[in-house]
C-alpha positions in Angstrom: 148.1 78.6 163.9 144.4 78.1 164.8 142.5 75.6 162.8 138.8 75.0 162.2 137.4 71.7 160.9 134.1 70.1 160.4 133.8 66.9 162.5 130.8 64.9 161.6 127.5 66.2 160.5 126.8 69.0 163.0 130.0 69.2 164.9 133.1 71.4 164.4 136.5 71.5 166.0 138.5 74.6 166.7 142.2 73.9 167.5 143.8 76.8 169.4 147.4 75.6 170.0 148.5 78.9 171.7 145.4 79.3 173.9 145.0 77.9 177.4 141.7 76.4 178.7 140.5 79.6 180.3 141.1 81.6 177.2 139.4 78.9 175.1 136.4 78.9 177.4 136.1 82.6 177.2 136.4 82.5 173.4 133.7 79.7 173.3 131.4 81.8 175.4 131.8 84.8 173.1 131.1 82.6 170.2 128.0 81.2 171.9 126.7 84.6 172.6 127.3 85.8 169.1 125.5 82.8 167.6 122.6 83.3 170.0 122.1 86.8 168.7 121.4 85.4 165.2 117.8 85.8 164.2 116.5 84.1 161.0 113.2 85.7 159.9 110.8 85.3 157.1 107.3 86.8 156.7 105.7 84.7 159.5 108.4 83.2 161.7 111.6 84.2 163.6 114.0 81.4 164.4 116.8 81.7 166.9 120.1 79.8 166.8 121.9 78.3 169.7 125.1 76.3 170.1 126.5 74.0 172.7 130.3 73.9 173.1 132.7 71.6 174.8 136.2 72.8 175.7 139.2 70.6 176.5 143.0 71.3 176.9 145.9 69.3 175.6 147.7 67.4 178.2 151.2 66.3 177.4 150.4 62.6 178.0 147.5 62.9 175.6 147.3 62.6 171.8 144.8 64.3 169.6 142.3 61.5 169.9 142.2 62.0 173.7 141.8 65.7 173.2 138.9 65.3 170.8 137.3 62.7 173.1 137.5 65.1 176.1 136.0 67.9 174.0 133.2 65.5 172.8 132.4 64.5 176.3 132.2 68.1 177.3 129.9 68.9 174.3 127.5 66.0 175.2 127.5 67.2 178.8 126.5 70.7 177.6 123.7 69.1 175.5 122.4 67.0 178.3 122.5 69.9 180.7 120.1 72.0 178.7 122.0 73.1 175.6 123.2 76.6 174.6 126.1 76.6 177.0 129.9 76.0 177.3 131.2 73.1 179.3 134.9 72.8 180.0 136.4 69.5 181.0 139.1 69.8 183.8 
């Protein structure tokens, strides 16, 4: 069963236990594109929304802390590389 959780102030985790890294990256890209289509408008301004996503895959020698750490490293790489993108850690 997939799970979504808030992780810190601005971060969220999505656990996809029956999804491989390629499928998760594809889903993350679809999510990124959907979020980038959001336009928040008032009488004088239009704001766009972007998201940076990090993807990692569970390795049998890992525990959940390693999995989250890898995803976090990928997320920060996405932010440092210009934001609004998906980075997958191999």
